[in-house]
N, C-alpha and C positions, 0 to 999 in steps of 0.2 A: 384876482385879488378882490373882486366884487363879492365872490362866494365865501371869502374868509370870515367875515363877520358871522355867518351862519354856524360856523364851528364853535363860536365862543360859549354859547349855552353848554354844549357837550363837554367843552374843556372845563368850564366851571362846575358842572355836575360831577365830573370825573374827579377833580381835585376834592370836592366836597366829600365824595364817597371815600376816597383814600384817606382824607384826614379824619374822617369819622371813625375809621378803624385803622389807627396808626400801627399798632402792633401787628395786626393781620397783613397789613399792606408791607411792613417791613420784612416779616417772615416769608411773604410771597417773593419779594425782590431778592432774598438771599441767594436763590437758585441763580438768578441772572447775575448778581454781584460776583459770586464764585466762578460762575462760567466765563463772564467777560474777562474777569482777573486772570483766569487760568489761560485763555486764549492770548491775552496781551503779554503775559510772562512767558509763555512757551514760544511765541513769535519772536519776543526779544532775545531768548536764548539762541534761536536759529539764525537771527540777524546778527548777533555777536559772533557766532560760529562761522558765519559767511565772512564777516569782516576779517576775522583771524585768518581765514583761508586765503582771502584775497592778499592779505599783507604777506602772508607766507609765499604765494606765488609770485608777488612782485619782487620779493627778496631773491628768489631764484632766477626770475626773468622768464617771461612767457615764451620768448623765442629762443631759449637756451636749451642746451643739453649738458648735463653734468655727469662726469664720469668720476667715481670714487673708488679708490682701492679700499678693499676689505681687509681690515687688520685680522691676523690670526689671533685665536684665543690664547695659545701658548707656543713655546718654541717647537715642540713636536709637530703641532699642525703646520707651522710655518715651513719647517723642513720638508714635510710631506707635500706641501704646495709647490715648493721650489723644485721638487724632483720632477714635476711635470710642467711647471709654468715659472717664467722669470719675474712674474709680477707685472705691475703697469710700468712701462718704460718709455724712453723717448722714441724707441722704434715704433711703438704703438701710436704715439703721437704723430710720428712722420707718415705712418701708413693711413691714418685717418685723414690728415691734411692733403695727401696726395691722391687718394682713391675715392673720397666721399664728395660728391658734387652738392652745390648749394651752400656752402659754409661761407659766412661773412667774416669771421674771425675766431681764432681759438688760441689758447694758452695752456702750457702745462703748469702745475703748482707743486711746489714742494713745501712741506709744512714742519715747523719745529716748534717744540715747547722750551723756551729759554730756561736754564737754570737759575739765572740771575740777570738783572738788568740795573743799569744806573742811568739818571737818578732813581733811587729806591722808591718803591711804591708800597703803600699799605694794602693794597688790593692784590688780587692774583696776578702773576706775571702775564703780560699780554702775549698773545700767539704771535709767531713770526711766519710769515708766509713769503715764499719766493714765486713771482709770477712775471710774465712778460708785460710791456706796456698796454697790450690789447686788452687787459684785464679791467681797466678803467671803462672802456666802451661796452664790453660784454655785460657787465654787471651794472650799467648805467649809474656809475658813481660820479660825483661832482667835487671838485677841488675847491675849497673856500679860502685857502691860504697858500701861497707858493704854487707849485707845479707838480705833475706826476713825473716819474722818471722816463727817460726816453729810450730808444733802441740802442743809442750810443752808450748810455749808462750801463745798460745790459751787456752789450759787447765787451765793454772794458772792465765789467764787474766792479763798477763804481761803488764805494762804500756809502751809499745814500739809502734813504727811506722815506716813506710817506706814513703818517700816523693816522689811524682812525680818531675821530673826535673824542671818544672816551679815553683811548689810550694817550692821547696828547694831554688831557687835563690831569690824568693820573700821574703821568711822568713829569710833565713840565708846567703844570698849573695852567692858568688862563692867559698868561702872557703870550705874545707872538712866538711861535715855534721854529719858523724857518731860520735856518743857519745854525741852530742849536745841534748839539750832539747827544745821542743815547748810546750807552754801552750794552750790548746784548751779548751775553756770556763773555767772551775775550775780545770781541771786535766792536769798534766804535763807528757809528753810522751817523752821517749828516742828515737832518731833517730838511728835506727840500719841498715838502707840501703836507697839508692836513686836509683829510676828507670831510665833506659835509656829513652832518649827522644823519644816519640811516634809520628808517623804520625796522624795528625788530619783530619778529614773530616767535610765539611760544611754541608753535606746532612743530614737531618734528617727524620724519618719516623714517622707517626702518631702512637702513642701509645707507642712510645720507645724513652727514652732519653739516647743519647749516650754521657757519660762524658769521655773526654780524660784523661788518666792516668797522663798527664803531670801536672795538677793542682789539684792533690788529696793529701790528708793525708789518708794513708791506715794502719789501725790498726787491731789487731786480733778481730774476731766477739765477742768473750766473753768480751773482754776489752771494746768494745763499748756498748755492752748490759748492762754491769753492771756500767760502769762508766758514761755513758751519756745518759741512757734511761729516758725519760720523765715520771714522775710518773703519769701524767694526760693524757697519751696518750692511754687509754684503748679503745678508738674508732679507733685508728689507726692500720695498719697492723703490726703484729708481726715482720715480715721481709718485706722488700719491693722489693726484687728481688731474683732470683736464676740463677746462671750461670751454664750451662752444657756443657760438651764436650763429644760428642759421639765417640765411638771406630772407628778406621779405618775399612772401609768396611761396616759400618753400615748406613742405609739411614736416614739422619738426618730429613728429612720430614715426614717419617713414624713414626719415634720416637716421633717427636712434636705432631703428631696426638694422640699417646698413652698418652702422657703427658697432652694434652688439654682435653682428655676425662676424666682422672683421676681428674683434677682440676674442670671441669665442674660439676662432680657428687657431689663434696664436697662443691662447691660454689653455687650450686643450681640456676645457671642461673643469678647470681648478676652482672655479667658484670664487676667484679672489678679486672680483670687481663688480661694480654695480653702475648701471646706466639709468639716469633719472631724467624724465621728460616733464618739466613743469606744466606744458600744455596738457598732457596726458592726465597728470595728477589733477588738474583743474577740472577736466571732464569727470574724472572718477568721483572727486569730491562733490562736485555738483549733484551727480546722481544720488550719492549717499546722503547729502544734505536734503534732496528733495523728498527722499523716503522718510528721513528723520522728521521733516517738516509735517508731512502728511500724517504720521503717527501721532505726533505731539497735538496737531490740530484736532484729530479724531478723539483723543483722549480729553482735550479741553472741551470739545463740542459735546461730549456726553453730560457734562456739567450744564451746558446750555439747554440741552434736551430735557434734562430733569427739571430745570427752571421753567421751561415752556409747559411741562406737564403740571407743574404747581400753579401756573398762570391759569390753565384751562380749569383745574380743580377749583380754584378760588372764585373764578368767574361763574363757574356753574353754581356754585353755592350763593354767590351773590345774586344770580338770576332767581333762585328759589327764594331768597330772603325778600326780594323786591318785586315779587309776582304782582302784588296788589298795586304797586306803583306803576308798573308796566301797563297794567289793565287801565289805570286811570288816565295815563297818557294816551293810550290808544283811543280811550273814550272821548278825549277832548280834542282829537284830530291828529295825533302823531301817526305817521305812517310806518310801515314796517322797516323801511330803510333808514328812518330816524332812530327808531330802537336799535338796529344793528350798529349804526354809526356811534351812538352813545356808549354801547358796551365795548365795541372795538377800541374807541378812544380811551376807555378806562385801561384795557389790557395793553395797549401801546404806551400809555403813560407809565405803567408800572415797568415795561421794558426799558423805557427812556431813562426814567430815574435809576433803575437798577443798573443800566449800562454806564451811566455817568459815575456812578459810585464804584462800579466795577473797573472802569479804566483807572481811577485813582488807586484802587487796590492792587491792580496789576502793575502799575508803575512802581509802587512801593515794594510789591513782591519780587520784581525783577532786581531792584536795588539789593534786596536782602539776599537774593540768590547770588548775585555778583560778590557781594561781601563775604558770605559764608563759605561759599563753594570755590570762590577764585575764578569763576567764569566770566567771560566777557559778555555782557548783555547790552543790547541797543533797541530802545523802544522807538519804533519808527512810526510815522503818521499813517502809514498803509495798515500797520498792525492795529492801530487805534480805530481807523476807519472799518476795517474789516470786523473787528470784535463788536464794535457798535452797530454796525450795519446788520449783522447777524442777530444780535440781541433784539433789535427793533422788528426784524422780520420774523423771528420766533413769536415774539409777543403778537404780531399781526396774525400769524398762522394759527397759533393755539386760541387766539381770542375769537376766531370766525365762528367755531362751532357754538360756543356759548351765546354768542350774539344772535346767531340765526335761530338758535332754539327760544331765546327771549322774544324774537320778532314773531315766532310762530304761535305765541300763546293767543288763545282766544280772549278777547277782551272782557267779555261778560263773565267767563269762568275765572278770569284772573282778578277781577274786582271782587268776586265772592270768596276767593282764596284767603284763608286765615292762616 
């Protein structure tokens, strides 16, 4: 702290020099402003993508394995598949549950798109899915009203259902829903529970359809199979999905390989199913995101490099302009390190001011990108710190050479300089 007052003269002289040439100082700062702004904006895009990725993985469940039946494009393709494979069936479900170790819980899924519902809704008709009670635990869902259906409800094919939060509002409004009835196609179902709102993710993966539980009507699997099964659906999959939760400490990727091998042997290479492992997706997306981040930072770093070159250029010009001043300072007792410190201070001040303006520019740019492109952007403290730190470092780095050149001037020759 005792040495701090010694820097005040350099700070004052640096500010005086910048204010004496306002336009030149501003033009010099532009490289740093655009560079810092680009770094902040690029990092905000990558942070937003990371947030979207994590919300997507959370939606699937890190310890889960999801098996999806792949729908055929047309009837001819479906018939060709059925010639070699029965599709996803309860037999597959039993084979997995009996032969794959390390499974905590699992449930089949049957999904239907109702033609009509009562009470009527002005929105799209919610999706109906039939699952077993384990679905609640596998997907980490929470009940905020009533209860989830039980194994007994499933055995008895009870006409009950649980509504997602958005489906409940669309069908029954904001009043309590438990005990009320909804009619799906021609079957009445009593509402026994309502799920807590669930975060949604816009990201989708090829071969996997992720439906938010917010707009679902969830009923016991047997209820759906017996009350809503289409009698003409002999070519369709018996079930269209299986949710699996592996035990803690079990490698979900290895378990998925075992599941895939079992299904491949029974489906005979028909390609009518997809096995998705969120843990594998997480690792893959992290690698992709890391590469993307490096590329974005390198692109933004070019702007900072150009800004640093601009600082060096203007500082060399300043040394030339102030050669006589440097000579007088040396003649009255200023040491070489005092001259170095003076010009380094000016270079760093340009970087600091440009960095501060650049942070504001980058924050605004990230908001513009989010609004115009519809991307999720998140400006983090770390991105601001990185961008600002790099800008100050570049000012220091590119200011060293001009400062050393100024300090090396011969005092007598400098005083004579015109």
